[in-house]
FILUM-747013 format. One record per residue (C-alpha): z, x, y. Coordinates in steps of 0.05 Angstrom, whole numbers, plus 5000, padded with zeros to 4 digits. Example, Ala and Ser with C-alpha at 12.3 -4.5 7.8 and 13.67 -1.06 7.14 Angstrom:
FILUM-747013
515652464910
514352734979
This chain:
FILUM-747013
193974051184
193273681249
188573781309
190573471375
185473481432
188173301501
186873411575
191373931607
190574071681
183174191688
181074351617
180874011549
185374371499
185874321424
192374491388
192074611313
198674511276
199374731203
205774661162
206875081100
213375251065
217474891119
214575321174
209975061228
204275491255
200675271317
194875561357
191475341420
183975311435
181075151503
174674731500
173374721575
169574091593
170773461552
168373641482
163373211445
164873011374
159873531350
163574081389
170173881358
167073861289
163774541302
170674821320
173674531257
168274841213
167875491252
173375861289
179275411273
181475741208
180676471232
184476281295
190075981254
189976591207
191077061267
197476691284
203077141259
209276751279
211676061258
217275591279
221775191234
218674511221
222773911243
222773611173
218273481114
212173051128
212472391091
206772221044
205471491033
201571230974
197970651007
198070481080
196369801108
189869881149
192969511208
198969981207
194270571202
190370321263
196770221302
199170931285
192371211305
192670841371
199771091383
197471811370
191771711419
196671481472
201472051460
200472611510
200573341490
203673651429
210273601393
216174041410
215674411344
208474591360
210474811430
215875251399
210875561351
205975691409
211576001450
213576461393
206376681382
205476811457
211877241458
209677621396
202777781425
206077981491
210678471456
204878771415
200578831478
206379171515
207279701461
199879831455
199179901531
205180371534
202280811479
195480831515
198981011580
202881571547
196581841514
193081851581
198882221613
198782741556
191282821563
191882941638
197583431627
193483831576
187683831625
192184101680
194984641634
187884861615
185884871688
191885291707
190385791650
183185841673
185485981744
190386501719
184886861682
180686871745
175386371726
């Protein structure tokens, strides 16, 4: 699991990436102003896992993550500095975010269409009842 916090436009954004079974799930969280360490830690302990659990789609991961037994501390510091310099998120995470966005859009579209149809049916029933009442002279 990886959390990347970066500045995007006018807000600070956190992207959580989680790989399981060769599939990469990613979700996006907008912090707003520059988050303090306590805010990021609060996000990690609070809404991060439910947010990731709500993610229904996943993209194929680029490849298996390598696990190293022991890493030289200097190398680890260099890799951490390189990660800090890297801007944004990886393409696999972007793909996962795009898939999740498209999925939510499709779900929202079907729900909205069903609500619209239900409202049309309700109005039609109301008009029929009104016409019957007029016909009966009320």
